[in-house]
C-alpha positions in Angstrom: -13.6 20.4 -19.4 -12.9 21.1 -15.8 -16.4 20.0 -14.9 -15.2 16.4 -15.7 -12.7 16.4 -12.8 -15.3 15.9 -10.0 -16.9 13.2 -12.1 -13.7 11.2 -12.1 -14.4 10.6 -8.4 -18.2 10.8 -8.4 -18.7 7.9 -10.9 -17.0 5.1 -8.9 -18.2 6.6 -5.6 -21.8 6.5 -6.8 -21.3 2.9 -8.1 -20.1 1.8 -4.6 -23.0 3.5 -2.9 -25.5 2.0 -5.4 -24.2 -1.5 -5.1 -23.9 -1.5 -1.4 -27.4 0.0 -0.8 -29.3 -1.4 -3.8 -29.7 -4.9 -2.3 -30.0 -8.2 -4.1 -31.9 -6.7 -6.9 -28.6 -5.7 -8.4 -26.9 -9.0 -8.0 -27.3 -9.9 -11.7 -26.1 -6.6 -13.1 -24.0 -5.0 -10.3 -20.7 -6.1 -11.7 -21.4 -4.6 -15.1 -22.5 -1.3 -13.5 -19.3 -1.1 -11.5 -17.2 -1.9 -14.6 -19.0 0.7 -16.8 -18.6 3.4 -14.1 -14.8 2.6 -13.9 -14.6 2.8 -17.7 -16.5 6.1 -17.6 -13.8 7.5 -15.3 -11.1 6.3 -17.6 -12.9 7.9 -20.6 -13.2 11.2 -18.6 -9.5 10.9 -17.8 -8.6 10.5 -21.5 -10.7 13.5 -22.4 -9.0 15.6 -19.7 -5.6 14.4 -20.9 -6.4 15.3 -24.5 -7.5 18.7 -23.4 -4.3 19.2 -21.3 -2.2 18.3 -24.3 -3.8 21.1 -26.3 -2.6 23.8 -23.8 0.9 25.2 -23.3 3.0 23.5 -20.5 2.6 26.4 -18.1 -1.2 26.5 -18.4 -1.8 22.7 -18.1 -2.3 22.6 -14.3 -5.9 23.5 -13.3 -7.7 23.6 -10.0 -11.4 22.9 -9.5 -12.8 24.0 -6.1 -16.0 22.3 -5.2 -16.9 23.7 -1.8 -15.6 24.8 1.6 -15.3 21.8 3.8 -14.3 23.3 7.2 -14.5 27.1 7.3 -13.4 28.1 10.8 -11.8 31.4 11.9 -8.1 31.0 10.9 -8.7 27.5 9.5 -9.9 26.9 6.0 -10.2 23.4 4.4 -11.6 23.1 0.9 -12.7 20.1 -1.2 -10.6 21.1 -4.2 -9.0 19.0 -6.9 -5.8 19.8 -8.7 -5.2 18.3 -12.2 -1.7 18.6 -13.5 0.8 16.4 -15.3 1.5 14.3 -12.3 -2.0 13.7 -11.2 -3.4 13.0 -14.7 -0.7 10.3 -15.0 -2.0 8.6 -12.0 -5.6 9.1 -13.0 -5.0 7.3 -16.3 -3.1 4.5 -14.6 -5.7 4.0 -11.8 -8.7 4.1 -14.0 -7.2 2.3 -17.0 -5.7 -0.6 -15.1 -8.7 -0.5 -12.7 -11.2 -0.9 -15.5 -9.2 -3.9 -16.9 -9.2 -5.5 -13.4 -12.9 -4.9 -13.1 -13.4 -6.7 -16.4 -11.1 -9.5 -15.4 -13.1 -9.9 -12.1 -16.3 -10.4 -14.0 -15.0 -13.9 -15.0 -12.8 -14.5 -11.9 -15.6 -13.9 -9.4 -18.4 -15.3 -11.6 -19.4 -18.0 -9.0 -19.0 -15.9 -5.9 -22.2 -15.3 -4.1 -21.1 -11.9 -2.9 -19.9 -10.6 -6.2 -22.0 -7.4 -6.1 -20.3 -6.5 -2.8 -16.9 -7.2 -4.2 -17.4 -4.8 -7.1 -18.8 -2.2 -4.7 -15.5 -2.4 -2.8 -13.5 -2.1 -6.1 -15.4 1.0 -7.0 -14.9 2.4 -3.5 -11.2 1.8 -3.8 -11.0 3.6 -7.2 -12.9 6.6 -5.8 -10.6 6.8 -2.7 -7.4 6.5 -4.8 -8.6 9.2 -7.2 -9.3 11.5 -4.2 -5.8 10.9 -3.0 -4.0 11.8 -6.3 -6.4 14.7 -7.2 -6.4 16.5 -3.9 -4.8 19.9 -3.9 -4.1 19.9 -0.2 -2.8 17.4 2.3 -6.0 17.2 4.4 -8.1 16.1 1.5 -5.3 13.8 0.4 -5.5 12.3 3.9 -9.2 11.5 3.3 -8.3 9.6 0.2 -5.4 8.0 2.0 -7.7 6.6 4.7 -10.3 5.7 2.2 -7.8 3.5 0.4 -6.8 1.9 3.7 -10.5 1.1 4.4 -11.2 -0.3 0.9 -8.0 -2.4 1.1 -9.1 -3.8 4.4 -12.5 -4.8 3.0 -10.9 -6.3 -0.2 -8.1 -8.3 1.5 -10.5 -9.7 4.0 -13.3 -10.3 1.4 -13.2 -14.0 2.0 -13.5 -13.6 5.7 -14.7 -17.2 6.1 -11.0 -18.0 5.8 -9.2 -17.1 9.1 -6.0 -16.4 7.2 -7.8 -13.7 5.1 -9.4 -12.1 8.1 -6.1 -12.0 10.0 -4.3 -10.6 6.9 -6.9 -7.8 6.6 -6.5 -6.8 10.2 -2.7 -7.0 9.9 -2.7 -4.7 6.9 -5.1 -2.3 8.6 -3.0 -2.1 11.8 0.4 -1.7 10.1 -1.0 1.0 7.8 -2.3 2.9 10.8 1.3 3.2 12.0 2.2 4.9 8.8 -1.0 7.0 8.8 0.1 8.5 12.1 3.1 9.8 10.3 1.0 11.6 7.7 -1.3 13.1 10.3 1.6 14.4 12.3 3.2 15.8 9.2 -0.1 17.7 8.3 -0.2 19.1 11.9 3.4 20.3 11.6 2.7 21.9 8.3 -0.2 23.9 9.6 1.7 25.0 12.6 4.7 26.0 10.5 3.1 27.4 7.3 -0.5 28.2 8.5 -1.8 26.0 5.7 -1.8 22.4 4.4 -2.6 23.3 0.7 0.2 22.3 -1.7 0.9 25.6 -3.2 1.2 27.7 0.0 3.3 25.0 1.7 5.7 24.6 -1.2 6.0 28.3 -1.8 7.0 29.1 1.8 8.9 25.9 2.5 12.2 27.8 2.1 11.4 30.0 5.0 11.2 27.1 7.5 14.2 25.7 9.4 15.9 22.6 8.1 15.1 20.8 11.3 11.4 21.3 10.9 11.4 20.4 7.3 13.4 17.2 8.2 10.7 16.3 10.8 7.9 16.8 8.2 9.9 14.8 5.6 10.5 11.9 8.0 6.8 11.8 8.9 5.9 11.7 5.3 8.4 8.9 4.7 6.8 6.9 7.6 3.4 7.3 5.9 4.9 6.2 2.6 6.5 3.1 4.2 3.1 2.0 5.5 1.2 2.3 2.2 4.0 1.2 -0.1 5.2 -1.7 2.1 8.7 -0.5 2.7 11.0 -1.4 5.5 10.2 -1.4 8.4 6.4 -1.5 7.6 6.5 -4.1 4.9 5.2 -7.1 6.9 1.6 -6.8 5.7 2.1 -7.2 2.0 2.8 -10.9 1.7 -0.1 -11.8 3.9 -2.4 -9.6 1.9 -2.2 -12.1 -0.9 -5.0 -14.0 0.9 -7.4 -11.6 -0.8 -8.9 -12.5 -4.3 -6.3 -12.3 -7.1 -7.9 -9.2 -8.7 -7.3 -7.4 -5.4 -3.6 -8.3 -5.5 -3.4 -6.9 -9.0 -5.3 -3.7 -8.2 -4.0 -2.8 -4.8 -0.5 -4.4 -4.7 0.7 -3.8 -8.3 -0.7 -0.7 -9.8 -2.3 1.6 -7.3 -2.3 1.4 -3.5 1.3 0.5 -3.0 2.3 3.3 -5.3 0.6 5.9 -3.1 3.8 6.3 -1.0 5.8 7.1 -4.2 3.2 9.7 -5.2 3.4 11.3 -1.7 7.1 11.7 -1.8 7.3 13.0 -5.4 4.4 15.4 -4.8 6.2 16.6 -1.6 9.5 17.1 -3.5 9.7 20.7 -2.6 9.9 19.7 1.1 12.4 16.9 0.6 14.7 19.0 -1.6 15.2 21.4 1.4 15.7 18.5 3.9 18.7 16.5 2.8 18.7 14.3 5.9 15.1 13.2 5.2 16.0 12.7 1.5 18.8 10.5 2.5 16.5 8.4 4.7 14.2 8.0 1.7 17.1 6.7 -0.4 18.2 4.3 2.3 14.7 2.9 2.8 14.3 2.3 -0.9 17.7 0.7 -1.4 17.2 -1.6 1.6 13.7 -2.6 0.6 14.6 -3.4 -3.1 17.1 -5.9 -1.9 14.9 -7.2 1.0 11.9 -7.8 -1.3 14.1 -9.5 -3.9 15.6 -12.0 -1.4 12.2 -12.8 -0.1 10.8 -13.4 -3.6 13.6 -15.9 -4.3 12.4 -18.3 -1.6 8.6 -18.3 -2.0 6.8 -21.3 -3.6 3.4 -19.5 -3.4 3.1 -17.8 -6.8 1.3 -14.7 -5.5 3.7 -14.3 -2.5 6.7 -14.5 -4.9 5.1 -11.7 -6.9 4.4 -9.8 -3.7 8.1 -9.9 -2.8 8.8 -8.6 -6.3 6.3 -5.8 -5.8 8.1 -4.8 -2.6 11.4 -4.8 -4.4 10.2 -2.8 -7.4 8.5 -0.2 -5.2 11.9 0.0 -3.4 13.4 1.1 -6.8 10.8 3.8 -7.1 11.3 5.1 -3.5 15.1 5.1 -4.0 14.7 7.1 -7.2 12.3 9.5 -5.5 14.9 10.0 -2.8 17.5 11.1 -5.4 15.5 14.4 -5.8 15.1 16.1 -9.1 17.6 13.6 -10.6 15.1 10.7 -10.1 11.6 12.0 -9.6 10.4 11.5 -13.2 12.2 8.2 -13.4 10.4 7.0 -10.3 7.1 7.8 -11.8 8.1 6.2 -15.1 9.0 2.9 -13.5 5.7 3.2 -11.4 3.7 3.3 -14.6 5.5 0.6 -16.5 5.4 -1.6 -13.3 1.7 -1.0 -13.2 1.4 -2.7 -16.6 3.7 -5.7 -16.2 3.0 -6.5 -12.6 -0.8 -6.2 -12.9 -0.5 -8.4 -15.9 1.5 -11.0 -14.0 -0.9 -11.0 -11.1 -3.8 -11.5 -13.4 -1.8 -14.3 -15.1 -1.2 -15.9 -11.7 -5.0 -15.7 -11.1 -5.5 -17.4 -14.5 -3.2 -20.2 -13.5 -4.9 -20.6 -10.2 -8.3 -20.6 -12.1 -7.1 -23.5 -14.2 -5.4 -25.4 -11.4 -8.2 -25.7 -8.8 -6.9 -22.6 -6.9 -3.5 -24.2 -6.3 -0.9 -21.6 -5.5 2.2 -23.8 -4.9 4.4 -23.5 -8.0 6.0 -26.8 -7.2 2.7 -28.3 -8.1 2.6 -26.7 -11.5 4.9 -27.4 -14.4 4.4 -27.6 -18.2 1.4 -25.2 -18.2 2.5 -23.4 -21.3 0.9 -26.1 -23.4 -2.5 -25.8 -21.8 -2.7 -22.1 -21.2 -1.0 -20.4 -24.2 -2.5 -17.0 -23.8 -1.7 -16.9 -20.1 1.8 -18.1 -20.9 2.4 -15.5 -23.6 1.1 -12.5 -21.6 2.8 -13.6 -18.4 6.0 -14.2 -20.3 6.0 -10.7 -21.8 5.5 -9.3 -18.3 8.4 -11.4 -17.1 10.7 -10.1 -19.8 9.6 -6.6 -19.0 10.3 -6.8 -15.3 13.8 -8.4 -15.7 14.8 -5.6 -18.0 14.9 -7.5 -21.3 16.2 -5.0 -23.9 13.4 -3.1 -25.7 10.6 -3.8 -23.2 9.2 -1.4 -20.7 11.2 -2.4 -17.6 14.4 -2.2 -19.6 13.9 1.5 -20.1 12.5 2.5 -16.8 14.7 0.5 -14.5 17.9 1.4 -16.4 17.0 5.1 -16.0 16.8 4.6 -12.2 20.2 2.8 -12.2 21.7 5.6 -14.2 20.2 8.2 -11.8 21.7 6.2 -8.8 25.2 6.4 -10.3 24.6 10.1 -11.2 24.1 10.9 -7.5 27.9 11.0 -7.5 30.6 10.2 -4.9 30.6 7.1 -2.7 26.9 7.3 -2.2 26.3 7.1 -5.9 28.5 4.0 -6.3 26.8 2.2 -3.4 23.3 3.0 -4.7 24.2 2.1 -8.3 25.7 -1.3 -7.2 22.6 -2.0 -5.0 20.4 -1.3 -8.0 22.5 -3.6 -10.2 22.4 -6.4 -7.6 18.7 -6.0 -7.4 18.4 -6.4 -11.1 20.3 -9.7 -11.0 18.2 -11.0 -8.1 15.0 -9.9 -9.9 16.0 -11.9 -13.0 16.7 -14.9 -10.8 13.4 -15.0 -8.9 11.2 -14.1 -11.9 12.9 -16.8 -14.0 12.3 -19.2 -11.2 8.6 -18.3 -11.2 8.5 -18.7 -15.0 10.2 -22.0 -15.1 8.4 -23.6 -12.1 5.0 -22.6 -13.6 5.2 -23.0 -17.3 8.2 -25.3 -18.1 9.4 -28.7 -17.1 7.3 -31.8 -16.5 3.9 -31.5 -14.9 3.9 -31.9 -11.1 0.1 -31.6 -10.6 -1.3 -32.8 -7.3 -4.9 -33.6 -6.4 -6.8 -30.9 -4.4 -8.1 -31.3 -0.9 -11.2 -33.2 -2.2 -9.0 -35.6 -4.3 -9.8 -34.0 -7.7 -7.0 -33.9 -10.2 -6.6 -30.5 -11.9 -7.5 -30.1 -15.5 -5.6 -26.9 -16.6 -7.4 -24.9 -19.2 -7.3 -21.4 -20.7 -9.4 -18.8 -18.9 -12.4 -17.1 -20.5 -12.0 -14.0 -22.6 -13.2 -11.7 -19.8 -10.0 -12.7 -18.1 -7.6 -13.1 -21.0 -8.5 -9.8 -22.8 -7.3 -7.6 -19.9 -4.1 -9.7 -19.7 -3.5 -9.1 -23.4 -4.0 -5.3 -23.1 -1.6 -5.1 -20.1 0.9 -7.2 -22.1 0.9 -4.5 -24.8 1.7 -1.9 -22.1 4.5 -4.2 -20.8 6.1 -4.2 -24.3 5.6 -0.7 -25.6 5.1 1.8 -22.7 8.7 2.2 -21.8 9.8 2.9 -25.4 7.1 5.5 -25.8 8.1 7.2 -22.6 11.8 7.5 -23.4 11.3 8.4 -27.1 12.5 12.0 -27.3 12.5 12.1 -23.5 8.7 12.7 -23.8 7.8 11.4 -20.3 10.6 13.4 -18.7 9.5 16.6 -20.4 5.9 15.9 -19.6 6.5 15.7 -15.8 9.2 18.3 -15.6 6.9 21.3 -14.9 5.7 19.5 -11.8 8.7 17.4 -10.6 11.6 19.4 -12.1 14.7 17.7 -13.4 18.4 17.9 -12.8 21.3 16.1 -14.5 23.7 14.4 -12.2 27.4 13.7 -12.8 27.5 10.0 -13.5 30.9 8.3 -13.5 29.5 5.8 -16.1 28.0 6.4 -19.5 24.4 5.3 -20.2 25.7 2.6 -22.5 27.9 1.3 -19.8 25.1 1.2 -17.3 22.9 -0.6 -19.9 25.6 -3.2 -20.5 26.1 -3.8 -16.8 22.3 -4.1 -16.2 21.9 -6.5 -19.1 24.8 -8.6 -17.9 23.3 -8.8 -14.4 19.9 -9.8 -15.9 21.5 -12.6 -17.9 23.5 -13.8 -14.9 20.4 -14.0 -12.7 18.2 -15.6 -15.3 21.0 -18.1 -16.2 21.5 -19.1 -12.6 17.8 -19.7 -12.1 17.6 -21.8 -15.3 20.6 -23.8 -14.1 18.9 -24.5 -10.8 15.3 -25.1 -11.8 15.2 -25.7 -15.6 17.9 -28.3 -16.1 16.9 -30.8 -13.4 13.6 -32.2 -12.0 12.0 -29.9 -9.4 11.0 -31.8 -6.2 7.3 -31.5 -5.3 8.3 -30.9 -1.7 10.6 -28.0 -1.0 14.0 -29.0 0.3 15.2 -27.8 3.7 17.5 -25.2 2.1 20.2 -23.0 3.6 19.8 -20.8 6.6 19.2 -17.8 4.3 16.6 -19.7 2.3 14.8 -20.7 5.5 14.9 -17.1 6.7 13.6 -15.8 3.4 10.7 -18.3 3.5 9.7 -16.6 6.7 10.1 -13.1 5.1 13.5 -12.7 6.6 12.1 -13.0 10.1 10.1 -9.7 9.8 7.2 -11.1 11.8 9.5 -12.5 14.4 11.2 -9.1 14.7 7.9 -7.4 15.0 6.7 -9.8 17.7 10.0 -9.5 19.6 10.3 -5.7 19.4 6.7 -4.5 19.2 4.1 -7.2 20.0 5.5 -8.8 23.1 6.6 -5.6 24.8 3.3 -4.0 23.8 1.4 -7.0 25.3 3.6 -6.8 28.5 2.9 -3.1 28.8 -0.8 -3.6 28.3 -0.8 -6.4 30.9 1.0 -4.1 33.3 -1.4 -1.3 32.7 -4.3 -3.6 33.3 -2.8 -4.9 36.5 -2.2 -1.3 37.7 -5.7 -0.3 36.7 -7.4 -3.3 38.4 -5.1 -3.5 41.5 -4.1 0.1 41.8 -6.8 2.5 40.7 -9.7 0.1 40.9 -8.2 -1.3 44.1 -8.1 2.1 45.8 -11.7 3.0 44.6 -13.0 -0.5 45.6 -11.2 -0.3 49.0 -12.6 3.1 49.7 -16.1 1.9 48.8 -15.7 -1.1 51.0 -14.5 1.0 53.9 -17.5 3.4 53.6 -19.8 0.3 53.3 -18.4 -1.2 56.5 -18.8 2.1 58.4 -22.3 2.5 57.1 -23.1 -1.1 58.2 -22.0 -0.4 61.7 -23.8 3.0 61.9 -26.9 1.2 60.6 -27.1 -0.8 63.8 -28.0 2.3 65.7 -31.3 2.3 63.9 -33.0 -0.5 65.8 -36.7 0.5 65.2 -37.6 0.5 68.9 -39.2 3.7 70.4 -37.7 3.2 73.8 -34.2 3.0 72.3 -34.8 6.3 70.4 -36.3 7.9 73.6 -33.3 6.8 75.6 -30.9 8.2 73.0 -32.8 11.5 73.0 -32.7 11.6 76.8 -29.0 11.0 76.7 -28.4 13.7 74.1 -30.4 16.1 76.2 -28.3 15.3 79.3 -25.1 15.9 77.3 -26.5 19.2 75.9 -27.5 20.5 79.4 -24.2 19.4 81.0 -22.3 21.2 78.2 -24.3 24.4 78.7 -23.8 24.4 82.5 -20.1 23.8 82.0 -19.7 26.7 79.6 -21.6 29.1 81.9 -19.4 28.1 84.9 -16.3 28.9 82.9 
């Protein structure tokens, strides 16, 4: 069965190469080739998962070494894949949700002239993400990490004829490069400290390193996670990335790419457990981001950007849980998987709404769509109930476990984190109820498009609705399956470990508080948007609302702190280079040119002049000789 592990990556990678190099001959079938290869990877993942279940827990992790990548004296880098309980969880999520999004894209991109290239990029993204989660060393993980960044750049900017899409792609690429510097520095520090960057040697000898060095490595890994997972302070790219096609938003910004940072932290748990300062930084970043993203999501009228703020917030929950150490590692991954179901389903639902509304994204121009798009309404609604933590659905189980783990941290820190998580639950219910009401309830507020055509909302084709239905099932049942008999916790425990905290509140108390917060947030949203007509034009709003519409001034902050000083520094360096270094070189050249010009006048071309100069030189030579002899 181990021979299937390389095929997980090889299938979508071959699909990307074939579609990119095959030319227009594959235009008619390229999308089906890409979808079948994604499905093949999912089937291979299921076979490996079944095989893993048949072995004892201590023998489930396997390593498949393919070849030596960089064999140098004292430096050995292998292309080697590690399949264990953590990586197979990601494999199934990536390939399963990825296959559904491929199928959805067949209908969504049906009329795009460059559909073959789009599916090639989707396959490339799957291959890079699988390399990232299957690598058994940080250097190979870095290859997948950069591959994901490249594929996301290509997908976000796929409609590059739109200046906003091209700008968003560049912004995502640049911001992610900042985080990638953190990962590259962390790998260098590991090799200097441990003499290796493979997981097992690094984790086995981490206890021998000083806490300061481990803290430095942990902070650099956190910086990398902030870039990929859109966490404060590297979160500014996520909202703009919604300029890409909706399947891209579902694949990259719901189920896969933005979860790479969570995977990195959980996989590196052995380092963070020995570096409490770095672990605290992880918790702080997660707690701040879950509230930051939630506030931003409350003010967005663009349906995809509202969901992007939600994604930022939910990833914040996962990062916070990962920062809790063994108390929260497994719960972070559990929420990651359930979030992959309901958020991918809602992004696809948003795409279905846009498909029926002439690509309109402003929710103030929707209203009453539940009558015209019943399947989209039902599937989106189940995802909505899951994310707000409605009892019995996936989000209820996974988010409550994170809140319990936050309180179990103990002490003042535990209370602060627990209350932040509860506040986030209330705000989540508010902004998601707002999205639900503005889109599917109330009176229709449809507006003609740019060409003057009135929208005629209709249900999407089955190639789009079937994936939404499958994801809705995951939104409903996945959480209950995971917590039944603590099955998911026991599944991941050999890799992530687990520790029970000392919570001041019982699980039932936490559940009651979380449910009350959910009802409070949903009720407030219904009071504001469901019981009175919604204006087509957004009101001015409070100072906080205006700031949230501008992403809490994150771009303004980046321009003030980074862009403008960077531009001034670049201008100063250009001036110094042109006026200083180039001025010195150009001045020296001008001086030599002037001297040369003057010396050139000696060469007149007349023989009598040369004879006279020779005669004069002879006189000087004779006089000098006589003078020296007389002395």
